[in-house]
Structure formats: C-alpha cells, structure tokens
C-alpha positions, 0 to 999 in steps of 0.5 A: 500499500502506498503512503498518502500524498498530501496536496492542498485544496487550492493545488488540487483545484488548480490541477484536478485532472492531474490528481485525478489520474494519480488516484486512478492509477492507484495513489491516495490523496490527503487533501489539506486546507491551511495545513489541516487534513479535511478529505481523502481521495482514493481509488474506488474498488474495482468489483464487478457483479452483485456478488462482489457487492454483497461481499463487501456489504457482509464484510461491512456488517450491513447484511448476513447472507442466507444459506440458499435453501428455500423457505418453507411455505407461509402458514397463517396463524390460526386465532380464535376470536373476532377478526382484528378488523372488527375489533379495531372498529369497535375500539374506535367507535367513540372516536367517530 
C-alpha cells in the first residue's frame, strides 16, 4: 500500500485532472486546507457483479447472507375470536 500524498485544496483545484489520474493509478491523496487534513481521495475498489457488492456489504456487517435453501411455505396463524378489523372498529367507535 502506498503512503498517502498530501495536497492543498487550492493545488487540487488548479490541477484536478492530474490528481484524478494519479488516484486512478492507485494513489491516495490527503487534501489539506491551511495545513489541516480535511478529506481523502482514494481509488474505488474495482469490483464487478452483485456477488462482489454483497460480499462488501457482508464484510461491513450490513447484511448476513442466507444459506440458499428455500424458505418453508407460509402458514397463517389461526386465532380464535373476532377478526382484528372488527376489534379495531369497536375500539374506535367512540372517536367517530
């Protein structure tokens, strides 16, 4: 991994094309303003396909991949008593 190069914001603005080419070639730039680091420019990972994106999300802890086995068919839960809609209507009668 290359060490990050520092570049001032004004210099970056004036020579943006040059620095974009450097980043495209793998360089990482730390953008400074008055000597203080404010941003980092680095190349994006060159991944292709949905599997690569899912792998990245899994590595970041944003999703868990399934086993690939089909889910069992949906079975509704049978409940005794009145339908929920009727119960809600009765509960809301005093509002109307």
